[in-house]
C-alpha positions in Angstrom: 110.7 113.7 25.5 109.8 110.2 24.2 110.0 107.3 26.6 110.0 103.8 25.2 109.1 100.8 27.2 110.4 97.4 26.0 108.4 94.4 27.1 110.3 91.2 26.7 108.1 88.5 25.2 108.7 85.0 26.6 106.3 82.4 25.4 105.9 80.6 28.7 105.0 83.8 30.6 101.7 85.6 30.8 101.1 89.3 31.2 99.0 90.2 34.2 97.8 93.4 35.8 98.3 94.1 39.5 97.2 97.1 41.6 99.7 98.7 43.9 99.5 101.6 46.2 101.6 104.5 44.9 104.1 104.4 47.7 104.6 100.6 47.2 105.1 101.1 43.5 107.6 103.8 44.1 109.5 101.7 46.6 109.4 98.7 44.2 110.7 100.8 41.3 113.5 102.2 43.5 114.5 98.6 44.6 114.4 97.4 41.0 116.7 100.2 39.9 119.1 99.4 42.8 119.1 95.7 41.8 119.3 96.5 38.1 116.1 94.6 37.4 112.9 95.7 35.7 109.7 95.8 37.7 108.5 92.5 36.4 111.7 90.7 37.4 111.5 92.2 40.9 107.9 91.1 41.3 108.6 87.6 40.1 111.6 87.2 42.5 109.6 88.6 45.4 106.7 86.3 44.7 109.0 83.3 44.4 110.6 84.1 47.8 107.2 84.7 49.4 105.9 81.3 48.1 109.0 79.6 49.3 108.4 81.1 52.8 104.8 79.9 52.7 106.0 76.4 51.8 108.6 76.4 54.6 106.0 77.6 57.2 103.6 74.8 56.1 106.4 72.2 56.4 107.3 73.5 59.9 103.7 73.4 60.9 103.4 69.8 59.7 106.5 68.9 61.7 105.2 70.7 64.8 101.9 68.8 64.6 103.8 65.5 64.0 106.1 66.0 67.0 103.1 67.1 69.2 101.3 63.9 68.2 104.4 61.6 68.6 106.9 63.4 70.8 110.4 62.1 70.7 111.5 59.7 73.4 114.2 61.2 75.7 117.6 59.9 74.7 116.3 58.3 71.5 118.7 60.2 69.2 121.7 59.7 71.6 122.8 56.5 69.8 123.4 58.6 66.7 125.4 61.3 68.4 128.7 59.2 67.9 127.9 59.0 64.2 127.6 62.7 63.7 130.4 64.4 61.9 130.5 68.0 62.9 132.5 70.4 60.7 135.6 71.9 62.1 135.5 75.7 62.4 
């Protein structure tokens, strides 16, 4: 049985090597098959989502520190409540 692997060449991408535990590789391959992606596509998407979560956590931490340093004044946002347009459900 001959198995061929086709690696798509895209000039703005680099080929790297990563090391995974066998059970993680098997789970990744299974997920890639279910999603109809190749392993590289799955890893790229997973890394993008992880980096987005890190960015969100960093922003939330900056907000927490900012509000801790300058807590909002009670009733301060009340004047804007009448301007809010809440969507109808």
